[in-house]
C-alpha positions as CSV (number, residue, x, y, z in Angstrom):
1,M,22.0,-2.2,0.6
2,L,21.2,-5.9,0.3
3,E,22.8,-8.5,-2.0
4,F,22.5,-12.2,-2.5
5,K,25.5,-14.0,-4.0
6,D,25.1,-17.6,-5.2
7,V,22.8,-18.4,-2.3
8,V,21.5,-22.0,-1.9
9,K,19.2,-23.4,0.8
10,K,19.0,-27.2,1.2
11,Y,17.0,-29.0,3.9
12,N,18.7,-32.3,3.2
13,D,21.6,-33.4,1.0
14,N,19.6,-35.5,-1.4
15,G,16.5,-33.4,-1.9
16,K,16.1,-30.5,-4.4
17,P,17.2,-27.2,-2.9
18,A,14.5,-24.9,-1.6
19,V,16.4,-22.0,-2.9
20,Q,19.1,-22.2,-5.6
21,N,21.2,-19.9,-7.7
22,M,19.9,-16.8,-5.8
23,N,21.7,-13.7,-7.1
24,L,19.9,-10.4,-6.5
25,K,20.7,-6.8,-5.5
26,V,18.3,-4.6,-3.5
27,E,19.1,-0.8,-3.6
28,K,18.6,1.5,-0.6
29,G,15.0,2.8,-0.4
30,E,13.6,0.1,-2.8
31,F,10.4,-1.8,-2.1
32,V,11.1,-5.3,-3.4
33,V,8.3,-7.9,-3.5
34,F,8.9,-11.6,-3.7
35,I,6.0,-13.5,-5.2
36,G,5.4,-17.0,-6.6
37,P,3.4,-20.2,-6.0
38,S,3.4,-21.9,-2.7
39,G,6.7,-23.7,-2.0
40,C,8.6,-21.5,-4.5
41,G,11.1,-20.4,-1.8
42,K,10.1,-16.8,-1.4
43,T,9.6,-16.9,2.4
44,T,12.7,-19.0,2.9
45,T,14.7,-16.4,0.9
46,M,13.4,-13.6,3.1
47,K,14.1,-15.5,6.4
48,M,17.7,-16.1,5.3
49,I,18.3,-12.4,5.5
50,N,17.9,-12.3,9.3
51,R,19.1,-15.8,9.7
52,L,15.8,-17.4,10.8
53,Q,16.9,-19.8,8.1
54,E,20.6,-20.4,7.5
55,P,21.9,-20.4,3.9
56,S,23.5,-23.7,2.9
57,E,25.8,-22.0,0.4
58,G,26.6,-18.5,-0.8
59,K,26.7,-15.1,0.9
60,I,24.1,-12.4,1.9
61,F,25.5,-8.9,2.3
62,L,23.6,-6.2,4.3
63,N,25.3,-2.8,4.0
64,G,28.4,-4.5,2.8
65,K,28.7,-7.0,5.7
66,N,28.0,-10.7,5.3
67,V,25.1,-11.6,7.6
68,L,26.8,-15.0,8.4
69,D,29.6,-13.1,10.1
70,Q,27.3,-11.3,12.4
71,D,25.7,-12.3,15.7
72,P,22.2,-13.5,14.7
73,V,20.5,-11.9,17.8
74,H,22.1,-8.5,17.1
75,L,21.3,-8.9,13.4
76,R,17.6,-9.5,14.0
77,R,17.4,-6.5,16.4
78,S,18.7,-4.3,13.6
79,I,16.2,-5.4,11.1
80,G,12.4,-4.7,11.3
81,Y,10.2,-7.8,10.9
82,V,6.4,-7.9,10.3
83,I,4.4,-11.1,9.9
84,Q,0.8,-11.9,9.0
85,Q,0.0,-13.1,12.5
86,I,1.2,-9.7,13.8
87,G,2.7,-11.3,16.9
88,L,1.8,-8.6,19.5
89,I,2.4,-9.8,23.1
90,P,-1.0,-9.9,24.7
91,H,-0.1,-9.0,28.3
92,M,1.9,-5.9,27.2
93,T,0.3,-2.6,26.3
94,V,0.5,-1.2,22.8
95,G,3.2,1.2,23.9
96,E,5.2,-1.6,25.4
97,N,4.8,-3.7,22.2
98,I,6.1,-0.8,20.1
99,S,9.0,-0.3,22.4
100,L,9.9,-4.0,22.7
101,V,13.1,-3.9,20.6
102,G,14.1,-0.6,22.1
103,S,13.9,-2.2,25.6
104,L,16.0,-5.1,24.4
105,L,18.6,-2.6,23.1
106,K,18.6,-1.1,26.6
107,W,16.9,2.2,25.7
108,D,15.8,4.1,28.8
109,K,12.1,4.4,29.5
110,K,11.9,8.0,28.5
111,R,13.4,7.4,25.1
112,Q,11.1,4.4,24.6
113,Q,8.0,6.4,25.5
114,A,9.0,9.4,23.3
115,R,9.6,7.1,20.3
116,A,6.2,5.3,20.8
117,E,4.4,8.7,21.0
118,E,6.1,9.8,17.8
119,L,5.3,6.7,15.9
120,I,1.7,6.3,16.8
121,K,0.9,9.7,15.3
122,I,2.3,8.6,12.0
123,V,-0.6,6.1,11.5
124,D,-3.3,8.5,12.8
125,L,-4.0,6.6,16.0
126,P,-4.6,8.6,19.2
127,E,-1.8,8.6,21.8
128,S,-4.3,7.1,24.3
129,F,-4.0,3.8,22.4
130,L,-0.5,3.4,23.9
131,Q,-2.2,2.4,27.2
132,R,-4.5,-0.2,25.6
133,Y,-3.9,-3.9,25.1
134,P,-3.8,-5.7,21.8
135,H,-7.2,-7.4,22.3
136,E,-8.8,-4.0,22.5
137,L,-7.8,-3.1,19.0
138,S,-9.3,-4.1,15.6
139,G,-7.3,-6.3,13.3
140,G,-6.2,-3.3,11.1
141,Q,-5.2,-1.4,14.2
142,Q,-3.1,-4.3,15.5
143,Q,-1.4,-4.6,12.2
144,R,-0.5,-0.9,12.3
145,I,1.1,-1.5,15.7
146,G,3.0,-4.4,14.3
147,V,4.4,-2.1,11.6
148,L,5.3,0.5,14.2
149,R,7.1,-2.0,16.3
150,A,9.2,-2.9,13.2
151,L,10.0,0.8,12.7
152,A,10.7,1.6,16.4
153,V,14.5,1.5,16.4
154,D,14.7,3.1,12.9
155,P,16.1,0.0,11.1
156,P,17.4,0.5,7.5
157,L,15.7,-2.7,6.4
158,I,12.2,-4.1,7.1
159,L,11.1,-7.7,6.2
160,M,7.4,-8.3,5.8
161,D,5.9,-11.7,5.4
162,E,2.4,-11.5,4.0
163,P,1.5,-8.8,6.6
164,F,-1.9,-7.9,5.3
165,G,-3.1,-11.3,4.2
166,A,-5.5,-12.0,7.1
167,L,-7.3,-8.6,6.8
168,D,-10.6,-7.9,5.1
169,P,-10.2,-6.3,1.6
170,I,-11.1,-2.7,2.5
171,T,-8.8,-2.6,5.6
172,R,-6.1,-4.3,3.5
173,D,-6.4,-1.7,0.8
174,A,-6.2,1.2,3.3
175,L,-3.2,-0.3,5.0
176,Q,-1.4,-0.9,1.7
177,D,-1.9,2.8,0.8
178,E,-0.8,3.9,4.2
179,F,2.3,1.8,4.3
180,K,3.5,2.6,0.8
181,K,3.2,6.3,1.6
182,L,5.0,5.7,4.9
183,Q,7.8,3.8,3.2
184,K,8.4,6.7,0.8
185,E,8.4,9.3,3.5
186,M,10.8,7.4,5.8
187,D,13.0,6.1,2.9
188,K,13.0,2.5,4.2
189,T,14.2,-0.5,2.2
190,I,11.5,-3.2,2.2
191,V,11.6,-6.9,1.4
192,F,8.0,-8.0,1.2
193,V,6.6,-11.5,0.6
194,T,3.1,-12.0,-0.9
195,H,1.1,-14.5,-3.0
196,D,-1.2,-11.7,-4.2
197,M,-0.2,-10.3,-7.6
198,D,-2.5,-7.3,-7.2
199,E,-0.7,-6.4,-4.0
200,A,2.7,-6.9,-5.6
201,I,1.8,-4.6,-8.5
202,K,0.5,-1.9,-6.2
203,L,3.4,-1.8,-3.7
204,A,6.6,-2.9,-5.4
205,D,9.3,-0.8,-7.0
206,K,10.7,-4.2,-8.1
207,I,9.0,-7.6,-8.3
208,V,10.9,-10.8,-8.0
209,I,8.9,-13.8,-9.4
210,M,10.1,-17.2,-8.1
211,N,9.3,-20.8,-9.1
212,Q,10.8,-24.0,-7.7
213,G,13.4,-22.1,-5.7
214,E,14.8,-20.0,-8.5
215,I,14.2,-16.4,-9.7
216,V,12.3,-16.5,-13.0
217,Q,12.0,-12.7,-13.6
218,V,12.9,-9.5,-11.9
219,G,11.6,-6.1,-13.0
220,T,9.3,-3.2,-12.3
221,P,5.6,-3.9,-12.2
222,D,5.2,-2.2,-15.6
223,D,8.1,-4.1,-17.1
224,I,6.8,-7.5,-16.0
225,L,3.2,-6.8,-17.0
226,R,4.2,-5.7,-20.4
227,N,7.0,-8.1,-21.1
228,P,6.5,-11.5,-19.2
229,V,9.7,-13.5,-19.8
230,N,8.0,-16.8,-20.4
231,Q,4.7,-18.7,-20.3
232,F,4.9,-19.4,-16.5
233,V,5.1,-15.6,-15.8
234,E,2.3,-14.8,-18.2
235,D,0.1,-17.5,-16.6
236,F,1.0,-16.4,-13.1
237,I,0.2,-12.7,-13.8
238,G,-3.1,-13.5,-15.6
239,K,-4.0,-12.4,-19.1
240,D,-6.8,-10.2,-17.9
241,R,-4.6,-7.6,-16.3
242,L,-5.2,-4.1,-17.5
243,L,-1.7,-3.2,-18.6
244,Q,-1.5,-6.1,-21.1
245,S,-4.5,-4.8,-22.9
246,R,-3.8,-1.1,-22.6
247,P,-0.1,-0.6,-22.0
248,D,-0.5,3.1,-22.8
249,V,-2.8,3.7,-19.8
250,T,-1.2,2.7,-16.5
251,R,-1.7,5.5,-13.9
252,V,-4.6,7.4,-12.5
253,E,-3.1,10.8,-13.6
254,Q,-3.5,9.8,-17.2
255,I,-7.3,9.8,-17.2
256,I,-8.3,12.2,-14.4
257,N,-10.9,14.9,-14.9
258,E,-9.1,18.0,-13.6
259,H,-12.3,20.0,-13.0
260,P,-14.4,18.3,-10.3
261,V,-17.3,20.3,-8.7
262,T,-16.1,21.6,-5.3
263,V,-17.3,23.8,-2.5
264,T,-15.6,25.0,0.7
265,E,-16.6,24.1,4.2
266,D,-18.1,27.6,4.8
267,T,-20.4,27.3,1.8
268,T,-24.1,27.3,2.8
269,L,-26.1,24.2,2.1
270,K,-28.4,26.3,0.0
271,D,-25.5,27.4,-2.2
272,A,-24.1,23.9,-2.3
273,I,-27.4,22.5,-3.7
274,Q,-27.6,25.3,-6.2
275,K,-24.1,24.4,-7.4
276,M,-25.2,20.7,-7.7
277,R,-28.2,21.7,-9.7
278,E,-26.2,23.9,-12.1
279,S,-23.6,21.2,-12.6
280,R,-26.1,18.4,-12.9
281,V,-24.4,16.3,-10.1
282,D,-25.7,14.8,-6.9
283,S,-22.6,15.3,-4.8
284,V,-19.7,17.7,-4.5
285,L,-16.2,17.5,-3.0
286,V,-15.3,19.8,-0.1
287,V,-12.0,21.6,-0.1
288,D,-10.3,24.2,2.1
289,G,-8.8,27.5,1.0
290,S,-5.6,25.8,-0.2
291,Y,-7.7,23.3,-2.3
292,R,-6.9,20.4,0.1
293,L,-9.5,17.7,0.1
294,K,-11.6,17.7,3.3
295,G,-14.5,15.4,2.4
296,Y,-17.7,15.4,0.4
297,V,-21.4,16.3,0.7
298,D,-24.3,14.8,-1.3
299,I,-27.9,15.5,-1.9
300,E,-29.1,13.0,0.8
301,M,-26.9,14.6,3.4
302,I,-28.2,18.0,2.6
303,D,-31.8,16.8,2.6
304,A,-31.3,15.3,6.0
305,S,-29.7,18.4,7.4
306,F,-31.3,21.3,5.7
307,R,-33.7,22.3,8.5
308,K,-31.2,21.9,11.3
309,K,-27.9,23.0,9.8
310,T,-26.7,25.9,7.7
311,Y,-23.2,25.2,6.4
312,V,-21.5,22.4,4.5
313,S,-19.1,21.8,7.4
314,E,-22.0,20.8,9.5
315,A,-23.4,18.2,7.0
316,M,-20.3,16.9,5.2
317,E,-18.6,13.5,5.5
318,S,-14.9,13.8,6.1
319,D,-14.1,10.1,5.8
320,I,-13.6,9.9,2.0
321,Y,-11.7,7.3,0.0
322,S,-9.1,8.9,-2.3
323,V,-6.1,7.9,-4.3
324,M,-2.7,9.5,-5.2
325,K,-2.3,10.7,-8.7
326,G,0.5,8.2,-9.3
327,S,-1.7,5.2,-8.3
328,L,-2.1,2.3,-10.6
329,L,-5.2,2.6,-12.6
330,R,-6.1,-1.1,-12.5
331,D,-5.9,-1.1,-8.7
332,T,-8.0,2.0,-8.5
333,M,-10.6,0.5,-10.8
334,R,-10.8,-2.7,-8.8
335,R,-11.4,-0.8,-5.5
336,M,-14.0,1.5,-7.0
337,L,-16.0,-1.5,-8.2
338,R,-15.6,-3.3,-4.9
339,R,-16.8,-0.2,-2.9
340,G,-19.5,0.7,-5.4
341,S,-18.1,4.2,-5.7
342,K,-19.4,6.5,-8.5
343,Y,-16.1,8.3,-8.5
344,V,-12.8,8.7,-6.5
345,P,-11.0,11.9,-5.8
346,V,-7.4,12.1,-6.8
347,I,-4.9,14.0,-4.6
348,A,-1.3,15.0,-4.6
349,D,1.2,14.3,-1.7
350,D,0.1,17.4,0.2
351,Q,-3.6,16.3,0.0
352,T,-4.3,18.9,-2.6
353,L,-7.2,17.9,-4.9
354,V,-6.0,17.4,-8.5
355,G,-9.1,15.8,-10.0
356,I,-11.4,12.8,-10.0
357,V,-11.7,9.5,-11.8
358,T,-15.3,8.5,-12.6
359,R,-17.1,5.3,-13.7
360,A,-17.9,7.0,-17.0
361,T,-14.2,7.4,-17.8
362,L,-13.6,3.8,-16.8
363,A,-16.5,2.6,-19.0
364,D,-14.9,4.4,-22.0
365,M,-11.6,2.8,-21.3
366,V,-13.0,-0.7,-20.8
367,Y,-15.0,-0.4,-24.0
368,D,-11.9,0.6,-25.9
369,T,-9.9,-2.2,-24.3
370,I,-12.4,-4.9,-25.1
371,W,-13.6,-3.9,-28.6
372,G,-10.5,-1.9,-29.7
373,E,-12.7,0.9,-31.0
374,G,-13.3,4.4,-29.9
375,S,-10.9,7.3,-29.9
376,N,-9.3,9.2,-27.1
377,L,-10.8,9.0,-23.7
378,D,-13.4,11.7,-23.1
379,T,-12.6,13.2,-19.8
380,S,-14.1,16.6,-20.4
381,P,-15.9,18.1,-17.5
382,D,-19.3,18.1,-19.1
383,H,-19.1,14.4,-20.0
384,T,-17.8,13.2,-16.6
385,E,-19.8,15.3,-14.3
386,T,-23.1,14.4,-15.9
387,V,-22.5,10.8,-14.9
388,L,-22.0,11.8,-11.3
């Protein structure tokens, strides 16, 4: 898909190259993250792909063709590009922003509109947003539109330069989850630049760590966390990261409790509170007939609604934070603590509920990690649900 061969970037003949000895292959459908300290050459490397920066030496091949042999304007229009500043054009509507590259490629208006309508549904924004202007959207919504614009003409490759860096932590977490899922569904190849190791670990199929213009280590997140190649990589990662202490526990699916307390939307509030009482919990997850996660209801919601409402569907909260079963455990732990969550539901790709991770389970693991004692993690239903 993408290959660097002996690429060098110099800004002057006498100075040290900003990028040197760059040799790297990116496979189709891979999510590759460049990371390193400021000035290491990661952004310069990415910008050489679409010739916003010209290589001084070497070759860069995209789908077997040297980018230096292609018209730079045509090349850029064939590659998606998302930046931290988003770059939406303020006097154009959201729909016009999404369709910008399509219009430059002479797509007719009907095709542009149809593509914008198709894309905005992917990020769960209403079609009416297409008529709004960028200043009428939140930061997270604007960044979604920036991503959609990069996807508009269905490019095989998307470049992303710290796209979520300016967002608040919770919005950033949500967009990272959303975009990773979107990337898998659409089978896009991504080259992503960040300075945030947590973000790299969460998103990447392959991490490229750079320093002083050179690649120091390339590998999967697990490989790099378990086997840093030298002291620089070890220091850059940080010795407190979970996988170095517990390399045997890396994913949410390894510690989930598979028997959370659930009710359906047509359950009466009386029956829901009876189930809470029997299970010794103060909240229950709400699922549909196919066991897809729909939300949750807790004791406070029921208390506030009991005299006015009858069914769980009338009192439940549908906006619930959840994680995929393949999510990194360290990332899930960090976000649970940040949000103050007692537990987090774990779902499969089709939104089916597969279990929960609780603070009690995490406490067991942290204890075992720090003191090196204890036996297997206790994720039995009785132990976990009592803590809820």
